N, C-alpha and C positions, 0 to 999 in steps of 0.2 A: 751584500751587494749582488745585484742580479747578474747572472751570466746570460747576457743577451744572445750570444751565439748559440748556447744550448737551448734557449727558448725558441729561437728562430728555427732550429732543427726540428722542434716539435710542431710548430705551427705552419712551417713552409712545406706543406704536403698538398697534393691535389685535393681541393676542397670545394668542388662545385656546389652551389646552393642545393640543399636537400639531401646530400650524401651523408653517410655515417661519419666520414672524416670531417666534414664541415661542422657537424654537431660536436665532435670531440674537440676541435679547435675552439669553438665557442665556449665550451665548458672550461677549457684551460684559461681562456681570456677572462672569464668571470672570476676564476680563482685568483688570477694575477691582480685584478682590480680589488677584490675583497681584501687580499693581503696588503693592499696599500691604503686601506681604510675607507674604501668606497662602498656605498650601497648600490647594488646593480639591479636595474629594472630591465625586463625583457619587453620590448615593443614588437608585438607580432603584427604583421601586415600582409596584405594580399594585393597584388597588382598584375598588370599585364605587360608583356614585352614581346616584340616581334621576334626576338632572339630565342624565346622560350615557346616552343611548339607553335611558332608562327602567330602568337598572341591569342590562340584559340582557348587556352587553358590558363586560369589564374596561377601566378607564381607566388608561393608563400615563403616568407622569410622572417627573420628575427633580428632586430637591431638591439644592441646593448647600450643602455643609457646609464651612466654612473655618476653619482654625486657624493660628496662627503657631507655628513650631518653638520648642520649649522654653518655651512659655508655658502655665501651668496655667489652664484656663478656669474662672472663677468666675461669669461672666455671659455669656449668649448674647443677641446683638442679632438679632432676626428680623423678616422682612417677606416676604410672598408676592409673587412676581414675575409671576404670570399675571393676565390680565384677562378680562372677559366683558362682553357687552352683553345687554340685555333690553328688551322693549317698554316695561316699566314701570320707572321709576326706583325707587331705594330708598324715597323718600318715598311714592310711589304704592303700593308693596308693603306698607309699614307701615300705610297707611290701609286697604288691602284686608284685611290680616291683622286689623286692628281690627274690620272688618265681620264677618269670620269668627268672631271671638271673641264678638261680640254675638249672632250667630246660634246659636253653640254654647251660650251661657248661656241664651238663650231656649228652646232645645230641652230643656235640662236642667230649666228651670223648668216647662215644659209637662209633662214626664215626672213630675216631683215632684207637681205638682197633680193629675195623673191618678191617681197612687198614693194620694193623700189623698182622692180622690173629689171634688175641687174644680175639675175641669177646666171652664173656660169660656174660649173663644177670642174675642178681640176684635180690633179694627183694629190695636192696638199689637203684638199677637202676630204678625199677618200682616206688618206692616212690618219687625219685627226679623228674622223668618224670611227675608223677601225680602232684607234687607241681608246676611245670612249667605250666601245663595245667590249674590248679586252678587259679594261678596268672593271666594268660592271660584272662581267663573267667571273673575274677573280673574287670580287666581293661576295657574289651570290654563292659561290662554291667554297664557303668558308664557315662551316658550322661550328657551333660551340662544342667543345669536348672537355673532358676531365683529365687531361694529360699534362698539365702544368702545375708545378709546385708553388708558383707565385711567390718566390722569395723577394724579388724586387717589387713585384706588383701583387700583393701589397704587404707582405710580411714585414718589409723594411719600414713601411709607414706605421704599422702597428708598433714596432719596436721604437720608432722615433717618438710616438706619443708617450710610451712608458718611460723613455729616457728623459723626456721633458718633465713628466710628473716627478720622477726621481730626483731631478735637479732643483725642484721647487720645494718650499716649506709646506708642511701638511695643511696649513690654513690658507694656502693660496686659493684665490677665487677661480679655480678651474674645474670644469667637468669634462668627462670623456664620453664620446659617442663612437662606438665601433659599428659602423653601418654595414648592412647586408645587401646582397644582390646589386652591388654597383656594376658588376660586370654584365648585367643584363640591361643596362641603361639607366643607372641611378635610381632603381626602383625603391630601395630602402630609404635613401635620402629624400626622395620625393614624398614618400609616405610620412616621414617625420614632419616635413614642411606642411603637408596636407592635414595631419592629425595632431601634431604637437608643436605647432608654430610658436605657441606661447613660450616654449623653452628657449627659443632662439632670439626672441624679441630683446632689443637693446643689449645684445652681446656681440662679441667678436668670435667668429668661427675660423680656426686655423686647421685646415685640412691637409693631411700628409698623404701623398700618393706617389710611390716610386722614388725611393731614396737610395740611389746607387753609391758605391764608393768612389766611382770615377766621375769625371765631368764637373760642371759647375751647378750651383743651386739656381733654381728658377722660382720666382714668385708669380703665380698666375692670379692676378688681382681681379676678383669678382665684384667686390664693393670696397672702395678705398676708405682709409681712415687712419688715425694716429697709431693704433695698435698694429695694423698691417704695415705701416711705414716702419715702425720700430723693428718688427720681425724681419722685414726685408733687409734692413741695414744690418741687423745682428747676425743674419745667416749669409751675408755677402751675396745675396741673390739678385739676379737681374729681374726687374719687374716687367711683366707683360700683361696687356689687357685682352689680347686675342691670341689663342693657340688652337691648333687643330686636334685637340684631345677632349675626351669626355670624362669629367671628374665630378665627384660629389659636391665640390664647392660651387659648381654652377647652380645646383638645386638649393643648397643652403643659403647662397647669397640672396635669394629672393625673400628670405625672412629675417636674416641677421642684420645688425647695424653695420658690421664690417665682415668681410670674408676674403680669404686668400687660400690658395692651394700651393703648398711648398713641394717642389720636386727637385731631384738632382740626378744628373746623368748626361750622356752624350748620345751620338747616333748609334754607337754600339749597344747602348742600353735598349734602344727601341728594337734592335734586331733580335733580342732574346725575350722581350716581354710577350707573354701568352704562348711561349713555346716550352718544350721539355727541357730547354737549357736554362730556364730561370730557376736555378736551384740554390739552396743555402750555401753550398760549398764554394760558390764563386764570390761570396760576400764576406768581408771582414767586419762589416757594420760600422766602420769608421765614419762613413758618410752620415748614417743615422745618428751616431753619437754626436758628431759635430753640429748637425741640425738641431738636435734636442737641446744641447747646451746653449746654442745661440738663441733659440726660442725662449728658453727659460730665462736667459739674461735679459731679453727684451721685456719679459713679463714681470720682472722683479721691480718693486717700487724704487724710485730714485733715492 
């Protein structure tokens, strides 16, 4: 039986794309998949991201695509395996983005009032405009670093994939994709959709991203269907069609028959994501285990 906490301790290390630690984690994941009877293929890709050298230089990465011989894939279990750090946590970035939105709405309102000949600026206009500038400044001064171990984001998602596989029979119609460069803007997932879309056609993609021990499960539904419904019920997740987060399921949903991203956490979770506090020590992995067992139950034939 796999010691998931011991495995998390190995993979939950700072592993920004292209670093030596990133390669070591990838090699360990290949070993874990091979040990479970999968044939693992490396999908090498190149793409651009404004977060990577301002988009001036291509970003190279490697997705892992794993299948079992003579098994027809009906469902893909996916999770990104890279991590990143930033000065602002996810919670802080969401607040900053909210300030930018307020500023943008204020600017649009001022422009409309100007067109209507009703322009009159007061203290509230100045305050909202300043809020937008502050939010934009915070987001701009938030470079990508390699200082987060990424235990919740997304070592926990990787563990949830393996826990799901371990709870299913060896001939279950599932494949595994461990995607790369998600933290740079879904670069690896977009590369799969661009270059290997045939793999996703007529399948359900279950993406795992951020499975904390605390909080409730959330099903971010990208493309609905019966498998997504069954997984949502089995994990006691709240279904949402709109969320202010960027996850690989958004890209995979463009090519798959069904697609959902399963997450679990609360506001305190967003306060540690992408920070040095996102460590393996704070996780028991009970959340990942529960999600994995629930997903496996949903995928079992009636």
